[in-house]
SENU-990361 format. One record per atom (N, C-alpha, C): residue in three letters; x, y, z. Coordinates in pm, 1 decimal. Layout:
// SENU-990361
REC | Ala | X | Y | Z
...
END
This chain:
// SENU-990361
REC | Gln | 5713.4 | -1870.7 | -3843.2
REC | Gln | 5649.6 | -1966.5 | -3897.2
REC | Gln | 5604.2 | -1794.6 | -4065.4
REC | Val | 5455.9 | -1934.6 | -4123.0
REC | Val | 5449.6 | -1866.3 | -4229.3
REC | Val | 5256.2 | -1948.8 | -4279.3
REC | Gln | 5192.1 | -1911.2 | -4307.1
REC | Gln | 5114.2 | -1909.0 | -4267.8
REC | Gln | 5074.9 | -1868.0 | -4421.0
REC | Leu | 4903.7 | -1927.7 | -4481.0
REC | Leu | 4858.5 | -1915.8 | -4584.8
REC | Leu | 4747.7 | -1917.8 | -4597.2
REC | Val | 4658.9 | -1766.9 | -4571.8
REC | Val | 4495.1 | -1796.3 | -4575.3
REC | Val | 4471.2 | -1771.0 | -4649.9
REC | Glu | 4324.0 | -1925.7 | -4772.2
REC | Glu | 4239.3 | -1868.8 | -4863.2
REC | Glu | 4072.9 | -1810.9 | -4828.5
REC | Ser | 4028.8 | -1750.6 | -4925.4
REC | Ser | 3945.6 | -1756.6 | -4877.3
REC | Ser | 3899.4 | -1720.7 | -5074.1
REC | Gly | 3765.9 | -1669.4 | -5108.3
REC | Gly | 3667.4 | -1711.7 | -5261.0
REC | Gly | 3665.7 | -1743.0 | -5277.2
REC | Gly | 3575.5 | -1961.9 | -5223.3
REC | Gly | 3527.5 | -2019.9 | -5364.6
REC | Gly | 3411.0 | -1985.7 | -5293.8
REC | Gly | 3367.5 | -2123.3 | -5290.6
REC | Gly | 3210.8 | -2166.4 | -5317.1
REC | Gly | 3110.0 | -2268.8 | -5392.7
REC | Leu | 2985.2 | -2176.0 | -5475.7
REC | Leu | 2902.4 | -2247.4 | -5547.9
REC | Leu | 2871.7 | -2140.8 | -5626.4
REC | Val | 2887.3 | -2235.8 | -5797.0
REC | Val | 2786.2 | -2131.7 | -5902.7
REC | Val | 2792.3 | -2203.4 | -5979.9
REC | Gln | 2739.1 | -2139.6 | -6044.2
REC | Gln | 2656.6 | -2237.5 | -6186.8
REC | Gln | 2721.9 | -2219.6 | -6285.8
REC | Ala | 2768.0 | -2308.2 | -6383.6
REC | Ala | 2840.2 | -2415.9 | -6523.9
REC | Ala | 2828.1 | -2184.3 | -6574.6
REC | Gly | 2958.3 | -2177.6 | -6689.5
REC | Gly | 2952.8 | -2029.2 | -6685.4
REC | Gly | 2899.0 | -1929.5 | -6597.5
REC | Gly | 3053.9 | -1922.9 | -6456.8
REC | Gly | 2967.2 | -1727.4 | -6398.2
REC | Gly | 3082.7 | -1734.2 | -6368.7
REC | Ser | 3133.5 | -1733.3 | -6257.7
REC | Ser | 3210.3 | -1681.6 | -6230.7
REC | Ser | 3265.6 | -1689.4 | -6065.3
REC | Leu | 3387.6 | -1648.6 | -6011.3
REC | Leu | 3475.0 | -1704.8 | -5886.4
REC | Leu | 3613.2 | -1564.1 | -5875.0
REC | Arg | 3615.2 | -1573.8 | -5846.8
REC | Arg | 3786.3 | -1539.6 | -5785.0
REC | Arg | 3852.0 | -1545.8 | -5623.8
REC | Leu | 3980.0 | -1633.7 | -5637.5
REC | Leu | 3989.8 | -1679.5 | -5507.0
REC | Leu | 4139.7 | -1541.7 | -5436.5
REC | Ser | 4131.6 | -1583.3 | -5323.9
REC | Ser | 4254.5 | -1455.5 | -5273.3
REC | Ser | 4316.9 | -1596.1 | -5234.1
REC | Cys | 4505.4 | -1609.3 | -5132.9
REC | Cys | 4598.5 | -1627.5 | -5064.5
REC | Cys | 4693.7 | -1496.5 | -5054.9
REC | Ala | 4670.8 | -1529.5 | -4914.6
REC | Ala | 4759.7 | -1374.2 | -4842.1
REC | Ala | 4810.0 | -1450.8 | -4775.5
REC | Ala | 4975.7 | -1488.2 | -4818.8
REC | Ala | 5060.8 | -1557.7 | -4689.9
REC | Ala | 5112.9 | -1424.3 | -4554.8
REC | Ser | 5096.3 | -1445.4 | -4525.3
REC | Ser | 5205.0 | -1422.0 | -4386.5
REC | Ser | 5269.1 | -1461.7 | -4213.0
REC | Gly | 5364.8 | -1352.5 | -4207.6
REC | Gly | 5384.1 | -1446.3 | -4114.3
REC | Gly | 5589.1 | -1341.1 | -4121.8
REC | Ser | 5713.8 | -1443.9 | -4074.6
REC | Ser | 5796.4 | -1411.4 | -4175.0
REC | Ser | 5899.8 | -1468.4 | -4284.0
REC | Ile | 5819.1 | -1376.6 | -4326.9
REC | Ile | 5876.8 | -1398.3 | -4493.1
REC | Ile | 5947.5 | -1206.4 | -4496.2
REC | Leu | 6052.4 | -1331.5 | -4633.3
REC | Leu | 6161.2 | -1207.1 | -4603.8
REC | Leu | 6104.8 | -1200.9 | -4807.2
REC | Ser | 6096.3 | -1321.0 | -4871.4
REC | Ser | 6069.1 | -1256.5 | -4975.8
REC | Ser | 6010.3 | -1425.5 | -5047.4
REC | Ile | 5912.7 | -1340.0 | -5165.3
REC | Ile | 5861.2 | -1518.5 | -5190.6
REC | Ile | 5858.7 | -1514.7 | -5364.8
REC | Ala | 5852.5 | -1589.2 | -5404.0
REC | Ala | 5957.3 | -1653.5 | -5576.1
REC | Ala | 5856.9 | -1707.3 | -5572.9
REC | Thr | 5804.0 | -1800.9 | -5662.9
REC | Thr | 5678.7 | -1822.4 | -5689.2
REC | Thr | 5590.7 | -1849.0 | -5651.5
REC | Met | 5425.1 | -1826.9 | -5707.7
REC | Met | 5280.1 | -1849.3 | -5572.5
REC | Met | 5231.2 | -1959.9 | -5735.3
REC | Gly | 5194.9 | -2034.8 | -5639.9
REC | Gly | 5046.0 | -2042.3 | -5737.1
REC | Gly | 4945.7 | -2148.1 | -5697.7
REC | Trp | 4876.4 | -2218.5 | -5812.6
REC | Trp | 4712.7 | -2261.2 | -5766.0
REC | Trp | 4664.0 | -2379.8 | -5772.5
REC | Tyr | 4665.4 | -2475.3 | -5669.1
REC | Tyr | 4678.8 | -2643.7 | -5805.2
REC | Tyr | 4503.6 | -2631.9 | -5708.3
REC | Arg | 4478.7 | -2747.1 | -5820.3
REC | Arg | 4315.3 | -2858.5 | -5737.5
REC | Arg | 4329.7 | -2932.6 | -5760.3
REC | Gln | 4212.5 | -3033.6 | -5658.8
REC | Gln | 4211.6 | -3178.1 | -5642.9
REC | Gln | 4125.2 | -3229.9 | -5570.5
REC | Ala | 4108.7 | -3297.5 | -5709.7
REC | Ala | 3898.7 | -3364.2 | -5722.1
REC | Ala | 3904.1 | -3507.3 | -5672.5
REC | Pro | 3802.8 | -3477.8 | -5658.8
REC | Pro | 3784.0 | -3595.8 | -5594.8
REC | Pro | 3843.7 | -3747.5 | -5657.7
REC | Gly | 3865.3 | -3868.0 | -5591.6
REC | Gly | 3914.0 | -3959.0 | -5621.7
REC | Gly | 4050.6 | -3881.7 | -5795.6
REC | Lys | 4091.6 | -3775.1 | -5765.3
REC | Lys | 4195.2 | -3761.8 | -5854.9
REC | Lys | 4323.6 | -3736.6 | -5795.2
REC | Gln | 4473.4 | -3705.8 | -5834.7
REC | Gln | 4548.3 | -3589.9 | -5852.7
REC | Gln | 4600.7 | -3451.1 | -5839.8
REC | Arg | 4632.9 | -3405.2 | -5738.6
REC | Arg | 4670.1 | -3271.6 | -5703.4
REC | Arg | 4740.4 | -3246.7 | -5810.2
REC | Glu | 4614.9 | -3098.3 | -5886.4
REC | Glu | 4713.0 | -3050.3 | -6045.8
REC | Glu | 4764.6 | -3025.0 | -6054.7
REC | Leu | 4862.0 | -2903.4 | -6048.0
REC | Leu | 4845.7 | -2695.1 | -6106.9
REC | Leu | 4717.8 | -2717.0 | -6182.5
REC | Val | 4710.1 | -2597.3 | -6124.5
REC | Val | 4582.7 | -2500.3 | -6253.9
REC | Val | 4687.3 | -2384.1 | -6231.3
REC | Ala | 4747.9 | -2296.1 | -6233.4
REC | Ala | 4888.3 | -2222.2 | -6271.2
REC | Ala | 4985.5 | -2136.3 | -6195.1
REC | Ser | 5047.7 | -2071.0 | -6233.9
REC | Ser | 5169.6 | -2052.6 | -6124.7
REC | Ser | 5209.2 | -1935.5 | -6146.7
REC | Ile | 5310.2 | -1822.8 | -6027.7
REC | Ile | 5331.7 | -1697.8 | -6117.8
REC | Ile | 5515.6 | -1673.9 | -6110.1
REC | Thr | 5566.6 | -1575.2 | -6183.0
REC | Thr | 5726.3 | -1573.2 | -6072.8
REC | Thr | 5701.1 | -1391.1 | -6016.8
REC | Met | 5761.2 | -1361.2 | -5916.0
REC | Met | 5782.7 | -1325.3 | -5851.9
REC | Met | 5761.3 | -1155.9 | -5945.3
REC | Gly | 5792.9 | -1177.2 | -6132.2
REC | Gly | 5829.9 | -1139.7 | -6161.3
REC | Gly | 5748.0 | -1090.4 | -6277.7
REC | Gly | 5630.7 | -1182.0 | -6257.8
REC | Gly | 5500.0 | -1136.0 | -6339.6
REC | Gly | 5466.5 | -1282.1 | -6415.4
REC | Ser | 5604.9 | -1344.5 | -6512.6
REC | Ser | 5543.6 | -1446.2 | -6599.0
REC | Ser | 5479.3 | -1632.4 | -6540.7
REC | Thr | 5360.2 | -1577.5 | -6636.6
REC | Thr | 5258.9 | -1640.7 | -6540.0
REC | Thr | 5291.6 | -1841.3 | -6667.5
REC | Asn | 5208.0 | -1906.5 | -6593.9
REC | Asn | 5157.3 | -2040.9 | -6638.2
REC | Asn | 5052.1 | -2072.9 | -6669.2
REC | Tyr | 5081.1 | -2119.7 | -6685.1
REC | Tyr | 4852.0 | -2213.8 | -6723.1
REC | Tyr | 4846.3 | -2362.9 | -6771.9
REC | Ala | 4768.4 | -2460.1 | -6669.7
REC | Ala | 4729.9 | -2585.0 | -6724.8
REC | Ala | 4651.5 | -2587.9 | -6871.5
REC | Asp | 4635.1 | -2647.8 | -6917.0
REC | Asp | 4593.8 | -2623.3 | -7088.1
REC | Asp | 4390.8 | -2621.0 | -7081.5
REC | Ser | 4353.8 | -2722.4 | -6960.3
REC | Ser | 4247.6 | -2732.3 | -6970.4
REC | Ser | 4158.7 | -2560.3 | -6920.3
REC | Val | 4263.2 | -2432.0 | -6851.1
REC | Val | 4208.9 | -2398.7 | -6795.7
REC | Val | 4269.0 | -2253.8 | -6884.9
REC | Lys | 4351.9 | -2304.8 | -6979.1
REC | Lys | 4374.7 | -2135.9 | -7046.8
REC | Lys | 4238.0 | -2030.6 | -7116.7
REC | Gly | 4279.8 | -1943.6 | -7080.9
REC | Gly | 4127.5 | -1798.4 | -7185.1
REC | Gly | 4078.4 | -1824.4 | -7069.3
REC | Arg | 4055.9 | -1875.2 | -6956.3
REC | Arg | 3936.5 | -1878.8 | -6881.5
REC | Arg | 4047.6 | -1872.7 | -6719.8
REC | Phe | 4099.4 | -1850.4 | -6754.6
REC | Phe | 4122.3 | -1823.1 | -6513.5
REC | Phe | 4282.2 | -1761.6 | -6563.5
REC | Thr | 4276.9 | -1654.6 | -6522.2
REC | Thr | 4381.5 | -1550.7 | -6486.8
REC | Thr | 4494.9 | -1533.6 | -6335.6
REC | Ile | 4558.5 | -1544.6 | -6333.9
REC | Ile | 4678.2 | -1579.5 | -6214.7
REC | Ile | 4737.6 | -1413.9 | -6175.9
REC | Ser | 4692.5 | -1359.7 | -6080.3
REC | Ser | 4804.8 | -1227.9 | -6046.1
REC | Ser | 4883.0 | -1211.6 | -5923.1
REC | Arg | 4930.2 | -1097.2 | -5885.8
REC | Arg | 4983.6 | -1128.8 | -5730.8
REC | Arg | 5021.6 | -1045.6 | -5690.6
REC | Asp | 5028.4 | -1013.2 | -5579.6
REC | Asp | 5026.8 | -789.0 | -5547.5
REC | Asp | 5053.6 | -826.3 | -5436.7
REC | Asn | 5254.7 | -835.8 | -5472.3
REC | Asn | 5371.7 | -858.3 | -5386.2
REC | Asn | 5440.9 | -786.6 | -5261.9
REC | Ala | 5295.2 | -620.4 | -5259.5
REC | Ala | 5333.8 | -556.6 | -5116.2
REC | Ala | 5236.3 | -600.0 | -5040.7
REC | Lys | 5165.6 | -691.7 | -5102.0
REC | Lys | 5030.3 | -723.1 | -4978.2
REC | Lys | 5123.1 | -907.7 | -4969.7
REC | Asn | 5190.3 | -899.7 | -5064.2
REC | Asn | 5202.6 | -1048.0 | -5044.4
REC | Asn | 5124.0 | -1226.9 | -5153.2
REC | Thr | 5004.4 | -1160.1 | -5201.8
REC | Thr | 4877.2 | -1187.4 | -5202.7
REC | Thr | 4900.6 | -1238.1 | -5319.7
REC | Val | 4790.2 | -1344.6 | -5362.9
REC | Val | 4850.1 | -1417.7 | -5499.3
REC | Val | 4637.1 | -1431.6 | -5575.2
REC | Tyr | 4618.8 | -1445.5 | -5647.9
REC | Tyr | 4494.9 | -1408.3 | -5590.5
REC | Tyr | 4450.1 | -1561.3 | -5784.5
REC | Leu | 4312.9 | -1520.7 | -5807.3
REC | Leu | 4276.1 | -1669.8 | -5916.6
REC | Leu | 4175.9 | -1536.0 | -5987.7
REC | Gln | 4183.7 | -1604.3 | -6118.4
REC | Gln | 4015.0 | -1538.4 | -6152.6
REC | Gln | 3957.2 | -1639.7 | -6223.1
REC | Met | 3832.4 | -1725.6 | -6175.1
REC | Met | 3836.1 | -1744.3 | -6276.7
REC | Met | 3681.4 | -1726.4 | -6344.0
REC | Asn | 3691.7 | -1733.2 | -6439.0
REC | Asn | 3572.1 | -1698.5 | -6622.4
REC | Asn | 3557.7 | -1837.3 | -6633.3
REC | Ser | 3432.7 | -1819.2 | -6650.0
REC | Ser | 3380.2 | -1962.5 | -6712.6
REC | Ser | 3326.2 | -2063.8 | -6681.9
REC | Leu | 3307.3 | -2075.9 | -6583.4
REC | Leu | 3357.1 | -2184.4 | -6447.4
REC | Leu | 3238.9 | -2335.5 | -6589.0
REC | Lys | 3334.9 | -2417.9 | -6539.5
REC | Lys | 3272.4 | -2593.6 | -6558.4
REC | Lys | 3229.6 | -2644.6 | -6461.5
REC | Pro | 3144.9 | -2786.7 | -6456.1
REC | Pro | 3164.6 | -2839.4 | -6364.0
REC | Pro | 3265.5 | -2923.6 | -6345.6
REC | Glu | 3354.1 | -2964.7 | -6442.6
REC | Glu | 3492.5 | -3034.2 | -6479.3
REC | Glu | 3624.9 | -2883.3 | -6385.6
REC | Asp | 3555.7 | -2834.4 | -6342.4
REC | Asp | 3704.1 | -2704.8 | -6254.8
REC | Asp | 3641.1 | -2781.6 | -6081.7
REC | Thr | 3503.6 | -2823.5 | -6080.3
REC | Thr | 3455.9 | -2827.8 | -5938.4
REC | Thr | 3654.0 | -2910.1 | -5812.1
REC | Ala | 3644.9 | -2869.6 | -5716.4
REC | Ala | 3803.7 | -2934.0 | -5669.0
REC | Ala | 3800.8 | -2887.5 | -5543.2
REC | Val | 3856.8 | -2886.1 | -5429.2
REC | Val | 4007.9 | -2865.8 | -5373.9
REC | Val | 4058.0 | -2823.8 | -5390.3
REC | Tyr | 4066.1 | -2618.6 | -5473.5
REC | Tyr | 4156.8 | -2532.9 | -5511.4
REC | Tyr | 4299.8 | -2515.4 | -5365.4
REC | Tyr | 4462.1 | -2524.1 | -5398.1
REC | Tyr | 4520.5 | -2530.8 | -5244.1
REC | Tyr | 4580.4 | -2416.2 | -5334.6
REC | Cys | 4634.5 | -2384.3 | -5252.9
REC | Cys | 4759.2 | -2240.4 | -5228.5
REC | Cys | 4878.6 | -2272.1 | -5250.9
REC | Asn | 5023.9 | -2232.3 | -5320.4
REC | Asn | 5105.0 | -2275.1 | -5250.4
REC | Asn | 5160.3 | -2162.6 | -5329.0
REC | Ala | 5354.8 | -2182.3 | -5216.6
REC | Ala | 5472.2 | -2034.8 | -5283.4
REC | Ala | 5550.3 | -2078.0 | -5178.3
REC | Asn | 5650.5 | -2093.0 | -5278.6
REC | Asn | 5810.8 | -2057.8 | -5206.6
REC | Asn | 5894.7 | -1931.9 | -5175.5
REC | Ile | 5891.9 | -1975.9 | -5035.3
REC | Ile | 5897.2 | -1849.9 | -4904.3
REC | Ile | 6039.4 | -1837.6 | -4864.6
REC | Phe | 6075.9 | -1754.9 | -4883.0
REC | Phe | 6235.3 | -1742.6 | -4781.8
REC | Phe | 6138.6 | -1694.9 | -4706.1
REC | Asp | 6196.7 | -1750.3 | -4552.5
REC | Asp | 6235.6 | -1623.2 | -4447.4
REC | Asp | 6294.5 | -1561.1 | -4395.4
REC | Tyr | 6353.1 | -1524.5 | -4196.2
REC | Tyr | 6430.7 | -1458.1 | -4244.3
REC | Tyr | 6541.0 | -1579.3 | -4213.2
REC | Arg | 6481.6 | -1640.1 | -4083.3
REC | Arg | 6618.0 | -1780.4 | -4104.4
REC | Arg | 6684.1 | -1734.2 | -4268.2
REC | Gly | 6631.4 | -1774.2 | -4304.5
REC | Gly | 6743.0 | -1796.9 | -4449.8
REC | Gly | 6635.5 | -1918.2 | -4486.7
REC | Thr | 6566.3 | -1980.4 | -4483.6
REC | Thr | 6524.2 | -2069.2 | -4475.2
REC | Thr | 6427.5 | -2078.2 | -4586.6
REC | Tyr | 6423.1 | -2212.4 | -4713.8
REC | Tyr | 6329.8 | -2168.6 | -4806.2
REC | Tyr | 6246.3 | -2311.2 | -4800.7
REC | Gly | 6179.4 | -2243.2 | -4831.8
REC | Gly | 6018.9 | -2419.2 | -4878.9
REC | Gly | 5960.8 | -2336.7 | -4876.8
REC | Ala | 5846.7 | -2502.0 | -4971.2
REC | Ala | 5713.0 | -2446.0 | -5034.6
REC | Ala | 5606.3 | -2464.5 | -4883.5
REC | Tyr | 5496.8 | -2397.7 | -4915.2
REC | Tyr | 5427.0 | -2395.1 | -4828.2
REC | Tyr | 5214.1 | -2411.1 | -4873.2
REC | Trp | 5215.5 | -2456.9 | -4830.2
REC | Trp | 5064.3 | -2459.0 | -4919.8
REC | Trp | 4969.4 | -2393.1 | -4782.5
REC | Gly | 4844.0 | -2342.1 | -4832.0
REC | Gly | 4713.9 | -2309.8 | -4775.6
REC | Gly | 4641.1 | -2437.5 | -4744.9
REC | Gln | 4496.1 | -2411.3 | -4647.0
REC | Gln | 4472.8 | -2487.1 | -4635.7
REC | Gln | 4361.4 | -2591.0 | -4710.0
REC | Gly | 4303.3 | -2450.5 | -4869.7
REC | Gly | 4244.6 | -2528.4 | -4927.7
REC | Gly | 4095.6 | -2485.2 | -4908.1
REC | Thr | 4002.0 | -2443.6 | -5018.6
REC | Thr | 3909.9 | -2389.1 | -5129.5
REC | Thr | 3838.2 | -2421.5 | -5188.6
REC | Gln | 3662.9 | -2479.7 | -5157.7
REC | Gln | 3650.1 | -2544.7 | -5235.6
REC | Gln | 3571.6 | -2486.2 | -5304.5
REC | Val | 3523.3 | -2559.0 | -5379.6
REC | Val | 3492.3 | -2462.9 | -5540.3
REC | Val | 3387.9 | -2588.5 | -5615.4
REC | Thr | 3330.9 | -2521.2 | -5557.2
REC | Thr | 3221.2 | -2659.1 | -5691.3
REC | Thr | 3097.4 | -2528.5 | -5800.2
REC | Val | 3104.2 | -2638.3 | -5897.5
REC | Val | 3011.0 | -2557.3 | -6014.0
REC | Val | 2915.6 | -2667.7 | -6073.0
REC | Ser | 2779.1 | -2624.4 | -6078.3
REC | Ser | 2651.1 | -2655.6 | -6137.9
REC | Ser | 2665.5 | -2658.3 | -6229.3
REC | Ser | 2578.3 | -2854.9 | -6296.9
REC | Ser | 2553.5 | -2754.6 | -6463.2
REC | Ser | 2417.3 | -2733.9 | -6448.4
END
């Protein structure tokens, strides 16, 4: 079994910062791309940022220059540093990871989500 556990969400004022973490555990052989998605009320889930095993990153235009994604491959953990937060960043943030397990199975796994609320 593979599990993703997120932490770090909360309430912050506009202009503030938060750091999200997501740790993968279980029968993991290797992790390919890891990423963060978000879903605001009434909207579709959207990609915020992703990072490959080699460290190549991709960001949504709306967060470029404000958010930074990173990962610690030894800890199977991905981070999202969010600076200069805006009210429109308010959403539930989900961690995603593409994982090979020891059975040879490849699949996409999701965390349970963590709420980020930015007040104006």
